[in-house]
N, C-alpha and C positions, 0 to 999 in steps of 0.2 A: 307557914309557907314561904316559900322562897322569892324575892323583890325580883322586879322585871323591867330589864332596860331598854330603850324605845327601837333597839336595831332588833329585839327576838319579836318585838310586835311588827314589824316590819317586812322580819324575815315571816314571821306565819301568816302575814295578810297575802306577800309575794307567792308563799307556796300554796295559798287557796286558789289566789287567780291562778297558777300555774294547772293546778288540778282540775279545774273547769274549762280553762282557756287554750293551754298550749296547745300548739300545731301538731306535736308530734306523742303518741302512743310512750315513747321512753320518758319523756319530760312530764307525764303524767304522770306514770308508776313512780318513777324518781319523788315527784312532788308527794306521792300517797305515801310513800316510804317515809319521807321525813317530819311528814304530819304525823301518821302513827306511831313512829319515836318518841316526837316531841309530846305527845298525851300523858308519857310514862313517865314525863321528868318531874318533878317540884315545882319548876315554875309555870309548869301548866296552868295551875290551879287560878294565879292573878294574871295570866295573859289571856282567857277564857274568860274573866271577868271583866277588864280592860276591853277586851275586842264586843264583847255584850252593852257594854256602855258607853263606847263611841260609834254614833251611827255613820261616820263618815268613813268607817274600812268598808260598809258594803252588806249585802245579807248576808251572801254569800260567807265570809266572813262572821259574822256575829252567828249562822247555825253551827260554823265548826265550834266559833267559842259555846254555843249550847250542848253540841254533841260533847264537844271536852270535861266538859262540869259532870253530866251524866256518866261519863267514862270513869272520872278519875273517883265518884262517888262509891261508885260500884266497886272499884279496884283499891284503893287507898283510904276509904275512909274511914277505917281501922286505925291509921298511922298519925290522924289528927287528935292534938290535945282536946281537952273540953271547952278553951276558950277558940281554938281555932275554929270548934263546931260551930260556937254558937256564933260568929263571925260569917260560917259562909252560910247558917241558916237567915240570916238578917239581909247579905250581901244576895241569897236566895229570893229572897220576897221583895228587896227592891227591884231587882229586875223584871222581876214579874210584874211587878205595877208600871215597870217604864213598857213592857212587853205584852202586855194584857189584851192588846189590838193589832200586835207586830200578824206576821207569816204564821200559819199552823204550825210549820215545822219547829220554828221556834220556840212558839208555847207550849208545844206539845215534850220535848226536849226539858225546858223549864220545869214542868209537871212531873215529869218522870224523877228529874234531881229533887225536888222537893219532898217528893212521896217518899225515893229515897232514902233521903234525912230523916225523914218521920220516922221509917222504920227500924234506921239506924241510931239514931240522936236519941237513947231511953231520956236523957233528962229532958227533954224535951214535951210541954205536960198539954198534952190534949191537941197535938196537930188539928185537927181536923176544926174542932171549934175554933183553932188561932186562926185559922184560912177563913173558916165561914165570917170571921168579925171583921176582918181585912177585906176582905171580897164580896162579902153577904151583902153589904147595905145597897149596894145601886144596882138597877138593873145590866147598866152598862159591864159590870166587870161578872154577871152572872155566867158568863161563857167561860171565862178563866177560871173560875169558881168549879163550875162541871165538868169543866176537864182535867182539874188539878182531883177529883172526887173519882174521875171514871178510872185513872191510869193508879190510883190507888190502893186498889183492893186487887190489881191485877200486878202490882210490884209487889206489894205482902207477901201471896202466894203464891210468885214466882221467888223464892227462898234462896234459889240457888246460887246466888251470886254472895250473900251474907253472911257476916261472920260472925254473927249472935248464935249463943246456945240453944238448944234447944227448949230450954226453957224461958232466957229470953227471948227467943225467937212466939213461944207459946203465949206468954203473958202479951208480949208486946200486939201481935197480930188481935187479941180480941180487946186491947184497949183502942187499938183504930179503926175496927171495923166492927166487932159485936155489939159492944157499948155503943157504940154511934150508929148503927142501924135504923134503930127508932126514930131519931133526931133527924136523919137523913130522908125516910120515908116522907116526914112532914114537911121538909125543904124542897123536895121533889113534887108533893102535891101542891104545895105552893106558888112555886114558880108555875105549873101548869095551870094553874087557876088563874093567875095576871098574864097568862102569853097571849094571850086574845088571838090574831090571825099569824104570831111570828112561829111559821113551820121550822126553822134554823133551833131556836130555844126551843122549841117542841123536840126537836130530832135529839139535842144535846142530852136533853130531861130521860127521855129514853135509852138512850144510849148511857148514861150512867145509870138509871135504873137495871139496865140489863148487867153491867158490870157486878153492882151488887147483890144481883139477884146472884149472877155467879158463882159469888163468892161463897153465897149458902151463907153470908150473916144474917141474912134476913130469916125471920122466924115465920115457918108459913102460917102459922093461925093470924100473925099481921095481915096477910092477903085480903082475908076475909072482910069483906064491906069495904074496900080499900077503892076508892076513885080510879089508882091508876092502873087496877085491871079492868074496869069499865073502857078504862080510853085508851088500852094498847088496842084493845078489838075495835073501837071507834076507828083508831088511826090507819088499819086496814082499808078502809073507804078511803083514805088520802093518798093519791099516787107520790107526792114528795116525802110520806113515811110509812110506805106500805113493806120497805125492805126493812126498817128496823123494827115496825110492830111486827112483823113474821118473826125476829129473833128474838122478841120480847115476849109474846104467847107461847112459843114452842119453848122458851126458858120456864115462863110460871107452868106450863104442863107438867116441866119434868120437873119443879123443886115441888111439884103435888103427887109424885109417884106413888108416894108410903100413902096408899090407900086410909088405912086406918085413922093417921094421925091427920090427913087431908082433906076431907070428904066431903066439909062445911064450903071449902073454898072450891070443891070438883064441882058440888052442887051449882056455884055460879060461872065456872069456868062453861058448863056442858051448855045450858039455854044461849051463849055468848056462840058457842060454836057450831051448833046445828044449822044456823042460818047461813053460816059460810056454803053451805051446799049450792044454795042459790048463786052465789059467786062462780062458782065451781062450774055451773053449767054455763052459767054466762061466758065467761071464759073458757070454756071448749067451741062453745058457738062461733064466737072470737078469735080464736085460736090464739088466744093470748099468753103466750109460751112463758112471760116469767112470773104473772097473777099464777098461775098454773102449780108453775114449781114451789112458788111460797105456802097456798092453800093446802096442797101434798106436803110441804112438810109439815106443817101444824098437824095436817091429820094424822099421818105417819106419825108423830111423836106422841099424840094421843092413844092412836091405838098402843102404841108399845108402852106405855107408862099407864095406861089404864088397862090392860087388857085381864085382869082379872075381873073389869068391871062388864067385859065386854064379852066373856063367856058367862059367867054366871047370871048378871042380869041382859039375856040377850034381846026383850023386847025395846027396853030401854034404851041398852048403848047400841044397839045395831047400824044409825046415823051414822059412826063412824067409821064403820066399816064398808056399807054403801060410799060414803065419802071417797075413802082409800080406793073402792075399786071402779069407780068414776075417773079417777087420777090414775089409776093402771090403764085406763082405755084411749089415754091420750095417745097420740101419734110420736110425738116427742121421743122418743130412746133415751132422752139424757135426762128424763123425767121418772117413766116407768121406772128403773132400777130404785128408783129411791123406796119403793115400795114393797122391795121383797123379802125384806128380812122381816117385816109385819109377818108376811103371809106364812112365810114360814115358823112364826113365833105363834101364830094363831092356829095353824094346823095341827101343831105339837100339841096347846094345849087343848084342843077339839077331840083329837084322839084319846083322850083321859074323859070326857064327856059328852056319853053317848046322844042326852035330851041336848044340847047345844050343838056338838055335828049337823044331829039333824036340819035345826033351826035354822044351820049355817048352809046346806047345799046347793039352796038354788043362788046363793052368789058366787059358789065355786063352779057350779055349773056358767055359769057366765064368763067367768074368769077362763075357764080352758077355753072357751072361744076366743077369748082378747087374746090371751098366750099364743096360740096360734095363728091369727091373723100377725101379731107383731113378730112373728119368724119367718113372715115369706121376706123372699129375699124381693130387690126391686127390680123394676122394671129397667131400669138403667143400669145394672149391675156393671157392665161390658165400660161404665166410664170409669167404675170406680178404682180407686189406685189401692196395690198391693195391699199398704197397711188400713184403706177402709173394708178393705172384704177380710183383714185377717180380724180384725175387732171387732166386724160385725159378728164373726164365726164365733169369735170368745163368747161374744154376749148372748148370741145364741144357746150355749151351753149353759149361762146363767139362769136364761129365761126356763130353761129347761127343769130348773130345778123346784120353779115354781108348780112346774105342771107334774111333779113328783108329788108336790104339797098338796093338789087338786087330786091325784090318782090315792094319797093317803085318804083322804076325808070323803070322797065319792065311791071309791072301790073299783079296782083295776075293772070291771066288768064295764060300766058306764063310760068312762074316760077312753077307754082304746075303742071302745062303741062310736063317739061320736068321731074319734078321728079315720076311723075306718068309714063313716058316714060321709066326711069331707072328702074323702080319696075315692069313695066310688060316685061322688056326686062329681066331681071334677073331671075324673077319667071321662065317664061315660056324657059329659059334655062333646058336642063335635068340635070344638076347636081349643083345649085348655089348656091353659098359661101353664108352663112346667112347676112356676110356684105354687100354683094350686092344688099341686099332688106333693111336690115336694116339702111343704111344710108339716103338714101334716103327720108324714113320714117321719120329719126331722121329730116330731112331737110323740111318735111312738117308740124311738130311742130313748128318747129322753125320760120316758114313764117303763122303761124296762124294771129300772131295780125293783118298784113298786108292784109288779106284776107276777103273782104266784105260778111257780113253774107247772101247776096241776091244773091250770087255766084250759076252759074244754069248749069255750062258746065264742069268742070273738077270735081270739090269735089263729087257729085252724082256717077261717075266713080269710085271715090278713094274708096269710101265709100264699094262700091257694092264689091270691089277687095277684101278689107281686108279680108275678110271670105274665099278667094282661094287663099291664100298665102302658101307658103312651113310652115309644120308643124314643127317650132322651138322657143323654150321658146322665146329667141331674139328677133324673127319676132314678134311674138304674143305680146310679153312685149311693143314693138314699136308700135305696129298698136292699143295697146291699150289706149297708151297714146295719138296717132292721135286724137281717138275717143274724150279723154280729151280735148283736146284743141279747137277742133271745137265746144261745146258745144254751144254756141250764133247761130253757123250757123245751127245747129240742130233745135233749136229754131225757128227757120222758115223753117225748113222743117222739120214736126215734123213725118212724111209718114216714116221716118230714125229710130226712137225711139225705138220701138220695136227690130227691126234688131239691134240697140245697143245694148237694154236693155240685148239682148242672149247674145251676142259677150264677152259684161263685164260681166256677170255671169258664162260662162265657165271658165275665167279665173282665179275663185277664186280653180277653182279644181287643178291648178297648182302652186305650191308654189313658183316658179321661176316669176310668173306673179300675185301674189298676192298682192303684194302693187300698180302695174300698175290700176289694176281691183279696190281698194278701189280706188283710185286718182281718177279715171276715172268716176265712179260710183258719186262723191261726187259732180264732177263740171260738168256731165250731171246733175243731180239733182238741182244742183243751177241753171244752165240756163235754166233750163225745167220746173222747177217745178208743173209749172200751167198745163202742157201737160200731167206730170205722175201724175197728180191726178183720171185718169181712171185707173191707175196702183195699188192703197192705198193695198188692199187688198193682191198683188204677192208681194209688196214691206213688206209689215208686215211679210209675210210668208220667205219670205227669209230672213228678218233683223233680226227676232226667227232664224231663222235655223244654221243662219253664224253665229253669234254672238260671240257663244260660242265655235267657233273653231278659230277665231282670237284674238289677243291681240296689246298693244301698238298703235302706230299711224294707222295700218291699220283699229282697229276695231273704232278707233276716226273718222276716213274719215269714213266711214259706215256709223254711224251713224248720222253723220253731213250731211252725202247724205240725208236717210229718214227726218231728221227735216227738210232740206231745203223744202221738199215736203208738212209735215204738217203744215209748215206754212203759207203755199197757200191756205189752207181746208177755207171758209169761215167762220167768227165769231161763226155761229149758231150753224154749227158741229163741230165746232174746240177741243170741251172740249171731246168729246167721242174718237173721233181721238188720242187726247192727251193722254188722257189716256191710248189707246190701245196700244201706244209705250213706253208711259214710265213704265206702269203696269209690264210687264215682269220683268222690272231692277228692281224697287222697290222691287218686290217679293223676288229676287237674294238677295237684301242687306238685306231684312228683315229675311231671313233664316240665312241669315252670322250674324247679329245682335244678333241671337236669340243663337250662341253657346256659348260652355262656353267659358271664358277668354284664358284657358291653349289651347283651339285648334283654335284661331284665328289668331296663327302666318302664318300659312302658307295659309291664306285667304288673305291675306293683298293686294296682286299684284290683285286681284280679286275686293277688297273692290276700289281701289283706279279707276279701267276702272269702274265700272259700277257710281262711282261717279262721275268721270269724263262723261261720257255718259248722265246723267242725268244735269250737267252742258250745255254740250253741247246744248240740248233741252231749258233749262230755256233762254239760249241768243239768241237760232236760233227764236227759236217760240215764236217771238212779235209782237202780233197783235196789230194792234190801235185801242182802246177803251178808248169813252169818259168816262171823270171822274163819269159821274151820272150812265152808266150802269156797270152792273157788268161783271168782268173780267170772261174769259171763261179758264182759264189756274190757277187764283190764287185757285179756291177750290182745286185743284190737289197737289198744294203746300201746302196745309192746310193736307193734309189725307198722307200726305209722312213726314208731318213733324216731329211725332214720331219717324219714320224710324232713321230719322237724326239727332233727338236730343240724340238715342240711342246708335246712335255710336260715336257721340261727346262725351260722358260718356266712351266707352269702348276705344274705339282708338282714338281717338281726338288728345292725346299727339303726335302720331306718326306726324313727320313733314310731309313726305310723302303722308300720309290720311289729314291731315288736310288741306295742299293745296287745291286739289279736293272740300273738305266737304266747305272750305270758300269760294272757287270760288262758289259754286252751290248758297250758300247765296247773295252772291254779287252778281252773275247772274242775282237772280228776283228780288231783290231791284233795280237792272237798268231796266231791264225790265217792270217790272210791276210799277213801279213807286206809284204813289196816290194811288194803290188799294193797294200796300202789308201792306198797314197802318192798317189795323186788326191784320195781325203777327208783328208788332214793339216790342211791350211790350216782348213777347215771345223771340224774336228774343234777343234785349239787355238783356236780362237776360239770354241767353244762352250764349253769347259772353262773359258779365262780369263772368261768372261763367268758361267757358273755360279758359278765358286767368289767369286765377286765379289759374288753377288748370295745366295750363301749361306751359305758361308765352309765346307762340307761336305769331311773328307778325301777321300770318295770321289772327286768328281773328279782330284785328288791322284794316284790308283792309276793314273787312266789315262793323266796326266802322266808318269809314272813309266817307263810300258810304253810310252810313246811314244818317251823318252828313249833306253830299254835298246834299242831298234827301230832307231832311226833317228839317236841322238845320233852315235855315229860317223862316219858316211855325211852326217849332215846337220848339224853341228853348228853353227852359224849360228842357223836359225829354231828346234831345240832350246833353246838358251842361250835365243832370245826370249822360249818357253814359260813356262821356269823365269822367267825376271826379269819377267815380265808376272804370272806370279800369285803371284812374291813381294807385289811391289804390294801384293796384298789381305795377304797372309800378314803383313805388318810392320803395316798395320792392326789385324788381331785380334791380335798381339801386345802392338801398344800399348794397345788396349782390357784385356786381359789381363794387364800389365804385375804382375808381382810376384805374378801368383796363374795362372801357368802349367797347376799340378794341375786346373783348372776346364776343361782343353782338352786333355788328354792324349792322344786321336788325333790330333787336328788337327795339333797338334805329331810324335806320332808319322812322319804321311804323309808331314809334309814334307821332314823328315830323310833320308826314307825317297829324297823326290825328289833332293835335291838329293846324297846319298848317289852314286845311280844315276847325276846330271851327273857329279859327277869321275871316274865309272868310265867314261863315255861319251866324253868330252869335257873330260880333265882340264886341258889348255894354254888352251881357250878359256875354261871356268871360273874359271881361277888368276888368267886376265890380266881377267877382267871386274872391272867395279865390283860386280857381287855380291859375291863371295868375302867380301871385311872385315865386310858386315853380315852376314852366314850368320854368318861366325865369330865376333860377336859375340852374334848370335841364339842362337847354340849355349853360351855362356860362363853365358848369361839361363837358357838348359833347363835348365842343372845343379842348378837348385833341384827340380824336379820329383821325387816321390819314387814313380811309374809306372814299374813295371818295363818293358814295353815300347816306354814313350816313351823312360825313357831310353837303353833298348837302342839303338834308332833315333838317338840323338843321339851316342852311344857306337862307332857303328856309323859312323858319317860323320868324327867325332872320327880314329877310327883309321885308316881308309881316307887320310885327307889323313901321316898318322905315317907308316904304315908303305910309304907309297911314297918319303916323301920320306927316310927312311929307308934302301931301296933306293937312293936313287940318291947317297946318300954312302957307301953300301959297295957301291960297282960288284963286288967279288970276291965276293961272296957270291948263290947266286941269287935270285931273285925270290921275295917272300912271296907263302908258301901261308896266308897266313890265310882265315878266311871270308870276310871285307870283299873279298879282293884277288880272291877266285876266281868273286866274282859276277856280273863284268863279264858283260855277254855280246858282246864282242867276241874276236879272235882275241887280238893282242898286250895285254898288262898295261899298266893306266895309266902306270904308272911307265917302260915303254918308248917312251912319247909325249911324256915330259917330258926337259926339258935340265934342269944344274945353276943355270942363269940361273934357273928357276923354283922351284929352291926357295929364294930370297932374298927374293920374294914372301910364302912361309909364315911363313920366319922373322922378317922383319918384324911379321908378327900377334904370334906369340909375344915377340917383344922386346917391346912393347905391353903386349900384356894377360898374359905368362908368368906374374906372381908371383899376380895375381888369376884365373887358370885351375887353379894350384896347388892357392892357397887354398879354392877351391870345389870342387875335389876330394878335397884331404882332407877338409873341412866336410861334405861328403856321404857320405863314406865313415863320419863318424862319426855324424851324423844323421838324413841322409834316406835313402841310396840302399839301397833293399830289397837281401837278402842278396843272391839271384840274379844281379845285374848287379857284385856289389863286386868279385869277382874281374875281372870286364872293366876297371872305372874303375882299380885298382890295373897292371893291364895296361898302360893309358894313361897311368897317370907312368909305368912301366918304361920304356914308347916314347916320351915327352918328352923323359926323362933321357938317352935314346940318342941324340937328336935335336941336345939343347941340354942338351952336357951339362954344365958350369960355371955356366952359367945355372942350373940346375934346382935346383943344390945351394941358392944364394941364395935362388929361388923357395921352394923346399922350408922352409928356415930363417923365412920370414918366414910361410908357412900356420900351423907349426909355434906361431911363436911369438903369434900372433895368437890361439890360443885361451884358454880362462879356465882356470882352476886348474891351472895350469902350473908346475912352478918354473924358474927361470933353468936351473938344474945338470940337470935333465929334458929343455931344450930345446937346450941343448948336447951334450947325449950322443945327443939324434935324429939332430943336424945333422951330429955328429963320425960315428956310424956309417954314416950315408947317403952323406957325403962317401968315407969309407974305401971303400965299397963304387962309387962312380963312378971315383975314381982307379984303380981296381984293375981297371975295367969289366966287374965283376960283375953285372951287369942281372939277372940270377934272385935276387940277393940284394937290389939295392932293390926290387924287389918286394917279396919276404919281409919286410924290414923296416917298410914302410910297412903291410902289412897287421897286421904282430904289432904296431906303434905305436898304429895304431886302436882295436885291439881291447884292449887293455891301456887305453888312455885312455876308450874307451867303456865300459869296464866300473867304472872307478873311478870315472867322473865322471854317465853318463848315463843307464845302468841304474835303472829305478825305487829300486833299494834307495839309490842319492843323490841325492834328490830335496833331503831335508832338509839337503842340505849347500850348495845354490844361494841 
């Protein structure tokens, strides 16, 4: 360890003081950066020890010293030799003795440091016994010893920052925890027996016990007849210990979830558990939120862990279910959700056990009433903020899932009947609150997925009742959504369609109900499209009349509604009906397209709406037509083409317009497939022109779809389209050279396009003049730091490598990676390539391999987001599989190019990599790259190391 002069100590103390007390944020930030950088230096070891020894520096500086020791042990312990490791341990023991009664933050950091050394210093024989001998002889030192014993399991099990091998870690963790667990239990019992009324010591004992329980190193059998078990339940009666006792009891239950192994302990836990229901009742009466939350947590843990006992032994373990039901009835909606997973798990098990299901039906009957009560909006809803309303709305949907569980156990007739009775009772009262009607209506919606379409007893009465409910917008809204939810039921009961259409239509006259009406119409038309063919003329009149009054989501949902009915029209009649509904939209677009350019600004929202409507028709009206037959929809698309073409010229450069415009073309290609072929030349020309004019990636979406649909059967025109689009793309890339992060969306769309090209027509693509240029663009795109654009670039790279590796290893089955399965063709791309094609790709890697590998390693360290790092290391693995010997050289160059790395570390990294390659251990290649970049980043790139650079 480096020696430290007095000036360094003074500078460190001054920086700490500035961090806490400097008047300006800039000074505090500068101090923080200096301290973070200082922690990375060798002299930080000795500085930290000096700060902790010298009481005149103040508590803040000593806290920094303790934190620094902890950080150095995590990051740099492996750099110490045996003598320095022993010196560090002894220094920590001395500092611990000095600070055993200091502030908690210092004690905790020193204990974490000792635990870190205990894990990493393999030559330290039985650190637990050593610490117990040093600090276990005095009750005054008990708190410090317990603190160390508490953090030790956490440190051992948080092995992310340890440099131990897997075998070393396995052996050391066993030495520290498993082998010491029996003596640990005895020590904790001893402390409890001698604690008297010292609740602080008792809390420390329980906290330590909890830590060791969570580590999993305490054998379940050792809990039987263990005084700590009974003491944990007893502590629930003491307010000072309630919170930690709840955690311990829950962990005791969790650790005994293996029923067959833990039954003796469960037989001790359960008698302690049931009397707590009296405490639940008392807490409900006193409205003690904190206690209810704690008891609820305990009972839910028991319900989930002992679920099989609850189902198999219904009479004996019923108390657990009833305790959870009592907690569910509490008014605090922060407590209620804690029970939801249990109700789902129990219902899932009960449906497999008819005897148990029947025995718990009374519990679920009460649960229905409780959940509907919780669904009520409060009387002071008008005082709520928008966020509070949205949060409660979301929570109501979650509560609805519990009602589905009730429906599963009780049957739809019973649960629907309970909601129906609540509605009729509330509606028949003289002055009902709207909440009393709306809540059971919401319950009806929630239970819809569990109700059979053939239900003929309750639902018909409910449907008849809807139009008789009090005239209140909240009630009308909820009733309309009931109709929306039961579309599949209406399909089996078409006699209600006219009634429901009338009810839904009336909602468009009330601005508070429009959204519900639009959704209900969409779902009704989707489920009952065939029945609604008789109402086409009425729907058309309604559609033309109402669409000018709607916008955004409501307009699009009404459009989708009628589109579902149009899609049900037989093919022989479809052309006229399709045109009848599309023509009004097309006429509006034609009028807008004919306006002067200067007058179009205010009409952009309407253009977007109209294009979005057409897109919905194109993707929804998708009839099955044989390739040899004329398609009824394509002539209409051809008629609309001039309008769309004009709009592309006039407003196609506006991102918000380009999106639905491109969506129209993309939808027609997807829906009409080979029938779209006559329009391909004009579409391709349009896309090339629009992308050249605007540089918007939306036009690349459409090109990708063309390549997917037609690339295999028509490779030449598809490749020509990609080449023409690439000319404009190169201009964009040159404009933003070195600044690709300013255009991540376009880069993403372009690499999706060339990926689809490689999948659809691989041989033509590899043999084209385009491939080398795309390869170079791929290398340049490794500078990106945006997740989705990088994912697109990596996808292209992975497709190339996967199929090259498939060709080089014919005995293996074709790659099943996501990239390879994305092809729209029946044959995989690699099956359409030959070994001669491998040389084309290998030539690119031979020329650019070193740069390729260097940029991947650099990106993993500096700029690749976490979400794509796994894919990046996978590419290194695939590259090594493709070019094994060359990759070793490239990897060596990439590692050597890094700053702040010693020649010995470079050699070690390259040797490990080379060894994995020589044994064809490709998975190890990936893990080696992950480990190397992680360690390098932690030591050289993270904020704490800024001062090193």
